[in-house]
N, C-alpha and C positions, 0 to 999 in steps of 0.2 A: 558469488552471492547472487548477482543479478540473474545469471543463468538458472540457478536453483529456483529463484522466485518465478521467473517466466515459465519454467517447465512445471512447477508445482501449483501455481495459482489456479490454472484450469481444473486440476484434480480436486482442489479444495472447493472451488465454487460449484463444480458439477456434483459434488457430494451433498450439497445443501438443498433443502426444499426451497423452490423458487419463491414461495410465498412467506418464507420465514423472515423474521426480523434480522437474523444474522446474515442472510443472503443480501438483504437490502443495505445493510451497513457495510458489507465487504465488497459488494458489486462495483463501486466506483474505482476500486484498486486496479481493475483491468487497464485503466489508463496508463499505468506504469509499464505495461507490456509493449506499448508502441510509442516510443519517444516522439515520433512525428505527430501522432494524434494528440499527445500531451501538449506539444507546442502550439498546435492549432487551437486547442481548448484554452490554453493559457492566453493566447492572443484575444480570444473571445470572452475570456474571464467567466467561463461557465461555472455552474454550481458544482459539477463533478470535479473540475480543476481545483476549485476552492477547497473542496473536501479533501482531496488528495494532498494538496499543498499544506493544509492545516495538519493533516496526519503526519507528514514529513517533519513539520516543525515540532509537533508533539514528540515524535520519535527522537529528534535531536535533543530535546530537553529531558528525555527519559532514557537516554542511551546507557546511563549507569546501571539502570535496573534490567536492561536487556542488552547484554554484551554484543550480540551480533548486529544490532542496529547500526553501530558505528561503521562496520565494514560494509553493510548494505548501502548506507547513505553515501559512503565513499564511492561505491560503484555507480551511483546515479549521477554524481557530479560531472563526469565526462560527457554524459548525455544531456547536460544542461537542465537537469531536474533537481530543483532545490525546494526546500520548504519555506513557507511564509504563512504567518498566522492570519486567518480570516475567521471571523466569528460566525461560523456556519455549522459547527458540530458541537454536540454536548460532550461533556467529560466521559460519559458512559459510552457514547459512540466511538470516541477516540481510543478509549481503553479496549473496547472490543476489536477495533481495527488493529491496534497494536498487538493484541494477543494473536489475531489471525496471522499477521506478518511474522510474528515470532514463531508460531507453529510451523509455518512454511520454512523459515530459515533453519529451524531445528529438524528439518527433513521429514516432518510428519506426513507430508503429502507427496514426497518424492517417489517417483516410480521411474527407475532407469529403464531405458529402451532395451 
């Protein structure tokens, strides 16, 4: 699941208009591509880290609605990536981010080499 996300996220983000709301909402997720950078931003408690952490918490609480979330979150655990709620995102933003991750996990942006 993690490999699918890492290979598909750039395809998704590059397909979006850089000025669109959807791009702005989904852009912070690039942090999941590099666990090293995730941990640096976690230490600094950046806004991007808080948004990603809040999304992961949201995904954990909504995994019954999105069956692939459970497996994806499980693949993040060995990398030390866990969700925690920070009050930094609206319900609408979280829903949009979750839909984006779900599309990736459903191989909508998968392009095999």
